[in-house]
C-alpha positions, 0 to 999 in steps of 0.5 A: 529488539530482533536483529533484523529490526535493529539493522532496520532502525540503524538504516544499515538495512532498509525496507525493500532490500532483498536477501538471498541464499543457495542450498543444493543449486536451488536459490531462495530469495526474499524481501525485507519490509518495515520492522525487519519482517521477510516476505515476498519469497521466491524459489529459483530451481536448478533448471532456472524456473522460478516459483513465488512462495508463501503468497497465499493470504487469508483473513480471521474475523475480517483481518488479512493475514499473509505468511511472513518471517520474523528471523533468517532461521525461520525463513531459511528452514521453512523454505528448505523443508517445504520445498525440498523436503530436506530436514535435520539440516544445521544451516547457519542462516546469518553466515549463508544469507547474503544482502544483495545491495550491500554484497555481504553476508548478514552476519557481517552487517550485524557485526558492523552494527555491534561494533559501532555505536549504532547499536546503543540507540536501537535497543530502546524501541519496543518490539512491535512484530505483530504491528509490522506483520499486519502492515505486510498483510495489508500491503499485500491486500492493496497489491492484489486489489491494484492488480484486480482493478487493473484487470477490470480497467482493461475489461472495460476498455475492451468492451466499452471502447466508446466510453470513459472510465467511470472513475479516475485511475488510482494515483500512487501515494508517497505516504508509504515511503514517507512513513517508512523512512524512520520509525520515529517520524511515522506518527508525525507523517501520519498526523500530517497526511490525515490533517490535510483538508480533503473535499468531496462534491456535494450535489443538491438539485431542486425545482429552481436549480442545481448546486454543486458545493465542495464539502470539506471532509474533515472540518466542514464550515458551519454554513455548509452544515446549516445549508445541509440541515435546513435544505428542503427535501426537494433539494436533496435528491441523489444524482448517480454520476455515470460516465459522461456522454458526448454531446453539446452542453445545455445550460439554459436551463441546465440539464443532468448530462451537462452537469455530469460532464461538468463535474466529471471534467472538473475533478479529472483536470484538477491539480493538486499543489505541493 
């Protein structure tokens, strides 16, 4: 197992911690993520300006990739060479790179791991660099998607101030934090998260009325399956839920606008029990 991965497994270094080093009045920093992968690199120039490094993402056969580093040496040499065009440097990465939260050189932290009994329990896990690199690439793609979504929301509010957003704002999930607490509990956390019952509105409309069913996504009940299978074609017309319009509700008989407002209000105001 690589050194950085051992430090993560021993909980001496944690995902999200920042590392930094200086070279000829230039300061370079990065963030360590799951599996001891280094990313989110930043270059602080002598004049005080900063520049993000190695943030461009790409994809191969639909799988996203972003540039990451498996070791301190790989990161420090690449940063120095590609930004300052400095080559043939003998830079002692583990002695020069410092951990921001602990305030110690990385070599000191690793020596502490070697001298403690923590080292014996961190070398048993297989090296899964490829998995953690893929997680980093997906995390970067999620961040870009959230940024683009936030820009779209701002555009919608500026251009349609009288309309409500056609969807609810994204709620931050605690799944990543839970799974990153320890590699041994990640599989159980994932299983329990995906095992929870999830529902979606299942809409039927026909000549004699309109019906909304909360259809379980993971394990739908048999009666719900039978109702969907035996429903006549007239009761399976699609309803597109546009942003709800203002106005009085009409219940006798109920109209499409009232249905849309009811469904939108129901799911906007729902609460989730812990």
